[in-house]
C-alpha positions, 0 to 999 in steps of 0.5 A, a space after each residue: 500499499 502506498 503511503 501519502 506524503 504531505 508537503 508543507 502542511 498546515 491545518 487547512 492544506 498541503 502545499 503539495 501531496 505525493 501518492 505512488 508516482 503522482 504529485 498534486 500540487 496546491 494552487 500556487 500564487 504569487 507572494 508579490 500581489 501588486 505585480 502585473 500578470 507577467 511578474 505574478 505568473 513568473 513568481 507562480 510558476 517558479 513556485 511550481 518548480 520548488 514544489 515539483 522539486 521537494 516532491 521528487 518532480 520537474 516541469 517536464 513531468 507535469 501531466 495536467 495544469 489548471 490556470 485560473 485568471 482573474 481577467 481573461 484580458 491577461 490570457 496573452 501576457 500570461 501565455 507568453 510567460 507559460 510557453 517560455 516555461 514549459 519544456 517543448 515536447 513534454 507539454 501537459 494537458 491544460 485548461 484555463 479559465 476565469 475565476 474569482 481568486 481568493 484575494 482580489 490582488 491575485 491575477 493568476 493561480 496555478 494548479 499542477 499534477 505531475 508524475 514523479 521522477 523514476 529516481 524519486 
C-alpha cells in the first residue's frame, strides 16, 4: 500500500501531496500581489518548480495544468510566460479559465499534477 506524503502542511492544506508516482500541487500564487500578470505568472511558476522539486519531480513530468485568471484580458501575457516555461515536447494537458480568486490582488493561480521522477 502506498503512503501519502504531504509537503508544507498546515491545518487547512498541504502545498503538495504525493501518492505513489503522482504529485498533486495546491494552487500556486505570487507572494508579491502588486505585480502585473507577467510577474505574478513568473513567481507562481517558480513556486511550481520549487514544489515539484521538493516532491521529487519537475515541470517536464507535468501531466495536467489548471490556470485560473482574474481576467481573460491577461490571457496573452500569461501565455507568453507559460510558453517560455513549459518543456517543448513535454507539454501537459491544460485548461485556463476566469475565476474569482481568493484575494482580489491575485491575477493568476496555477494548479499542477505531475508524475514523480523515476529516481525519486
